C-alpha positions in Angstrom: 74.9 59.1 128.3 76.0 55.8 129.7 79.5 56.1 131.2 82.1 53.8 132.8 84.6 54.2 135.5 88.0 54.9 133.8 90.5 57.3 135.2 91.5 57.5 138.9 89.5 60.3 140.5 88.1 62.4 137.7 86.2 60.2 135.3 83.9 58.6 137.9 82.3 62.0 138.4 81.2 61.9 134.8 79.7 58.5 134.8 76.0 57.8 134.6 76.2 55.1 137.3 77.5 57.6 139.8 77.9 55.0 142.5 81.7 55.0 143.0 81.6 56.9 146.3 78.3 55.4 147.6 77.4 56.2 151.2 76.9 53.2 153.4 73.5 53.4 155.1 73.4 49.9 156.8 75.8 47.1 157.2 74.9 44.4 159.8 74.5 40.6 160.0 75.3 40.1 156.4 72.9 42.8 155.1 74.3 45.9 153.4 72.7 49.0 151.9 74.5 51.8 150.0 73.0 55.0 148.8 74.5 56.8 145.9 73.7 60.0 144.1 74.9 62.6 141.6 73.9 66.1 140.8 75.1 67.6 137.5 74.3 71.3 136.7 75.1 71.9 133.1 74.3 74.1 130.2 74.7 73.5 126.4 75.4 76.3 123.9 74.5 75.8 120.2 72.8 77.6 117.4 70.6 74.5 117.1 67.6 75.0 119.5 67.3 71.3 120.3 70.8 71.3 121.8 70.8 74.8 123.4 69.8 75.5 127.0 69.8 73.9 130.4 70.4 70.1 130.6 70.8 69.6 134.3 69.9 66.3 135.9 70.3 64.2 139.0 70.8 60.5 139.6 69.7 58.9 142.9 69.7 55.2 143.8 70.7 52.4 146.1 72.5 49.1 146.0 71.8 46.4 148.6 73.0 42.8 149.3 72.3 40.1 151.7 74.4 37.1 152.6 72.3 34.0 152.1 75.1 31.5 152.9 78.9 31.3 152.5 78.6 30.9 148.7 75.5 32.8 147.7 74.7 36.5 148.0 71.5 38.2 147.0 71.6 41.7 145.6 69.6 44.4 144.0 70.0 47.9 142.5 67.7 50.8 141.7 68.6 54.1 140.2 66.4 57.0 138.9 67.2 60.0 136.8 65.5 63.4 137.4 65.7 65.9 134.5 65.5 69.5 135.6 64.6 71.0 132.2 61.2 69.3 131.8 57.8 70.3 133.1 56.7 69.1 136.5 55.5 65.5 136.6 57.4 64.3 133.6 61.0 64.5 134.8 61.6 61.0 136.4 62.9 58.0 134.5 64.1 54.6 135.8 67.7 53.8 134.8 68.4 50.6 136.7 66.1 48.2 138.5 67.2 44.6 138.9 67.8 41.9 141.5 69.8 38.7 141.4 72.2 36.2 142.9 76.0 36.1 143.1 77.5 32.6 143.5 81.2 32.6 144.4 83.3 31.9 141.2 80.2 31.0 139.2 79.3 34.6 138.6 76.2 36.7 138.9 72.7 36.3 137.4 70.0 39.0 137.6 66.8 40.2 136.0 65.3 43.6 135.4 66.2 46.8 133.8 70.0 46.8 133.2 72.6 47.7 130.7 72.4 45.9 127.4 75.4 43.6 126.7 76.0 45.1 123.2 77.1 48.3 125.1 80.2 46.6 126.4 82.4 47.7 123.5 80.9 51.2 123.3 81.7 51.6 126.9 85.4 51.8 126.1 85.0 55.2 124.4 81.9 56.5 126.1 84.0 58.4 128.6 84.1 61.9 127.1 83.0 64.6 129.5 79.6 65.2 127.8 79.3 63.3 124.5 80.3 60.0 122.9 78.5 56.7 122.8 75.9 58.2 120.5 74.7 54.8 119.2 74.0 53.4 122.7 70.2 53.6 122.2 68.1 53.0 125.2 65.2 50.5 125.5 65.8 48.2 122.6 68.3 46.0 120.8 70.7 45.7 123.9 72.9 48.7 122.9 72.0 50.7 126.0 69.8 50.5 129.1 67.2 47.8 128.4 64.0 46.5 130.0 63.3 42.9 130.8 66.8 41.5 130.5 68.2 38.3 132.2 71.9 38.9 132.5 74.7 36.4 133.4 78.2 37.8 134.1 81.3 35.8 134.9 84.5 37.5 136.1 88.0 36.0 135.8 86.6 32.9 134.1 85.3 31.0 137.1 88.3 32.3 139.1 90.7 30.5 136.8 92.0 33.2 134.5 92.5 36.7 135.9 91.1 39.4 133.6 89.0 37.1 131.4 85.4 38.1 131.7 82.3 37.0 129.7 78.6 37.5 129.8 75.3 36.2 128.3 72.0 38.1 128.1 68.4 37.4 127.1 65.8 40.1 126.5 62.1 39.6 126.5 59.8 41.3 124.0 58.6 44.9 124.6 55.8 45.2 122.0 53.0 47.7 121.7 49.6 46.2 122.6 46.0 47.3 122.6 45.8 46.4 126.3 48.5 48.9 127.2 46.0 51.7 128.0 47.4 54.0 125.4 50.9 53.8 126.7 52.3 51.9 123.7 56.1 52.2 123.1 57.4 54.5 120.5 58.5 52.8 117.3 62.2 53.4 118.1 61.9 51.7 121.5 60.1 48.4 120.7 61.7 45.0 120.5 61.0 41.3 120.2 62.9 38.5 122.0 66.6 38.6 121.7 70.0 37.6 123.1 73.6 38.8 123.3 77.0 37.8 124.4 80.3 39.5 125.3 83.9 38.5 126.1 86.7 40.7 127.4 90.3 40.3 128.5 92.1 42.9 130.5 95.8 42.2 131.0 97.8 43.1 134.1 99.6 46.0 132.2 96.3 47.8 131.5 95.6 46.6 127.9 92.0 45.5 127.4 90.2 44.0 124.4 86.4 43.3 124.1 84.0 41.9 121.6 80.2 41.6 121.7 77.3 40.5 119.6 73.5 40.8 120.0 70.5 39.7 117.9 67.0 40.9 118.7 63.8 40.3 116.9 62.0 43.4 115.5 58.3 44.0 115.9 55.8 43.9 113.1 55.1 47.6 113.5 58.8 48.4 113.1 58.9 46.5 109.8 55.6 47.9 108.5 56.2 51.6 109.3 59.9 51.9 108.6 60.8 52.5 104.9 64.3 50.9 105.4 66.0 48.6 107.9 63.2 46.1 107.6 65.0 42.9 108.5 63.5 40.3 110.8 66.3 40.9 113.3 68.2 43.8 114.6 71.9 42.9 115.0 74.8 44.6 116.7 78.4 43.5 116.9 81.4 45.5 118.2 84.9 45.3 119.3 87.2 47.6 121.3 90.8 48.0 122.4 92.0 50.1 125.3 95.1 51.0 127.4 94.4 52.2 130.9 97.5 52.6 133.1 100.0 55.2 134.2 97.4 58.0 134.2 96.8 57.4 130.5 93.6 56.2 128.9 93.5 55.5 125.2 90.7 53.5 123.5 89.1 52.8 120.1 86.0 50.8 119.0 84.4 49.7 115.8 80.8 48.5 115.6 78.3 47.5 113.0 74.6 47.8 113.6 72.0 46.3 111.2 68.4 47.6 111.4 69.2 49.3 114.7 69.8 53.0 114.2 66.6 55.1 114.1 66.8 58.5 112.3 63.9 61.0 112.7 63.0 63.8 110.5 64.6 62.7 107.3 63.8 65.0 104.4 62.1 63.4 101.4 63.4 64.1 97.9 60.3 62.7 96.3 57.9 65.0 98.2 59.9 68.2 99.1 58.9 69.8 102.4 57.9 66.5 104.0 59.9 64.3 106.4 59.8 60.6 107.5 61.4 58.4 110.1 63.3 55.2 109.4 65.7 52.6 110.6 69.0 52.3 108.7 69.9 49.1 107.0 73.4 49.3 108.3 75.4 51.6 110.5 79.2 51.6 110.7 80.5 53.2 114.0 84.0 54.2 114.8 85.0 56.1 118.0 88.4 56.9 119.6 89.4 58.8 122.7 92.6 59.8 124.5 92.8 61.2 128.0 95.6 62.0 130.5 95.0 62.3 134.3 97.3 64.9 135.8 98.0 64.3 139.5 96.6 67.8 140.4 93.1 66.8 139.1 93.0 68.0 135.5 92.1 65.5 132.7 92.2 66.8 129.1 90.2 64.7 126.7 90.4 64.3 122.9 87.9 62.2 121.0 86.6 61.4 117.5 83.2 59.9 116.7 81.6 58.9 113.4 78.6 56.8 112.5 77.7 56.2 108.8 74.2 55.0 108.1 73.2 53.2 104.9 69.7 52.8 103.6 67.8 52.4 100.3 64.1 53.3 99.6 62.9 54.5 96.2 59.5 55.7 97.5 61.2 58.5 99.5 64.1 59.1 97.3 66.7 57.9 99.9 69.4 55.9 98.3 73.0 55.6 99.4 74.7 56.4 102.7 75.7 59.4 104.9 76.9 60.2 108.4 74.4 60.5 111.3 77.3 61.4 113.7 80.7 62.8 112.9 82.6 65.2 115.2 85.8 65.9 117.1 85.6 66.3 120.8 87.8 68.7 122.8 87.2 68.5 126.5 88.6 68.8 130.0 87.6 68.0 133.6 89.0 69.3 136.8 88.4 67.4 140.0 88.6 69.4 143.2 88.3 66.1 145.1 86.6 62.7 144.6 83.1 64.2 145.1 83.2 67.5 143.2 84.4 68.4 139.6 83.8 70.8 136.8 84.1 70.1 133.1 83.6 71.5 129.6 83.5 69.9 126.2 83.4 71.4 122.7 82.0 69.3 119.9 83.3 70.3 116.5 80.6 69.0 114.2 81.9 67.6 110.9 78.5 66.8 109.4 77.9 68.5 106.1 74.9 70.9 105.9 73.4 69.1 102.9 73.7 65.6 104.4 71.2 63.0 103.3 69.5 62.5 106.6 68.9 66.2 107.5 71.2 66.0 110.6 72.0 69.3 112.2 75.5 70.6 111.4 76.0 73.1 114.3 78.8 72.9 116.8 78.0 72.4 120.5 79.6 73.4 123.8 78.8 72.0 127.2 79.8 73.4 130.6 79.0 71.4 133.8 79.5 71.1 137.5 79.1 67.7 139.2 78.7 66.7 142.8 78.4 63.0 143.7 78.4 60.7 146.7 
């Protein structure tokens, strides 16, 4: 889950970045290095085996910067995730790894593994204690963490308009190749060249609005192996509205994804007992969340998420549309201080048992404890 810093003390403890309270390791002669980390011990409960059991993980990373001159600063960031519920030797994944330059009011430009710009609107509602942001897919199409992206960000429109921010992003191709020593990317995590853009305005009273768009070329393998969602490009656009002030956070987003959402294990109606994987032609996403941060550290959370995928393919018997996500979220977080919190979230699954895509319809509960620095 990719999270964002939202409410006072509590919400940062839930965020994937986990760098809000970074420990300063070195700061001398224009060079600075901060270390940040997060440990989340959590367990999920569900009748569905894929969602039941231990889901604990850790994030560990650093941020560094060096003053090149009065106007230019070089910077870099690295962060890894360690999953506790996997076998030894397969539990480490790189989340962030990029370096770049910050040039006064001109903005920042960096290259590496970073958050895709099509995530900017999803970030408004991806603040629930455990779930939310289900369509922020990693490694392709700029809707989540992405490899090989060149990112330009500008804050306050060159220093002229407070709260007006925009960004541009280019992504290089990540294709399977015969020279990749058997380590070719999964079908769902390939991409060709692409680009995206985002613009946001946050007013002094806490009202924010954002819009983003991304278009990424798909690979030949994605088009040849998927029975739907076979367009030349994958496209994602989204918009969001939020209010973040006076201990209140309320947000809603709407997004449309074309040839982006990948659904695995779809039951075939032509050949009963068999399944197939496919990209959807179009996915309509709506999410909403409301939270209130009490001064004593409690933050109740109420959310709603739905994503309806549409696809047509006569060879498999799939025709029409159905939900791939639909649930109500009831959650709460209690922060003992800025470094330690506990949380729980109950996902009331609204997916029907006979849904077109074979999506599991069981409810889920998560309980977690987070320490971060």
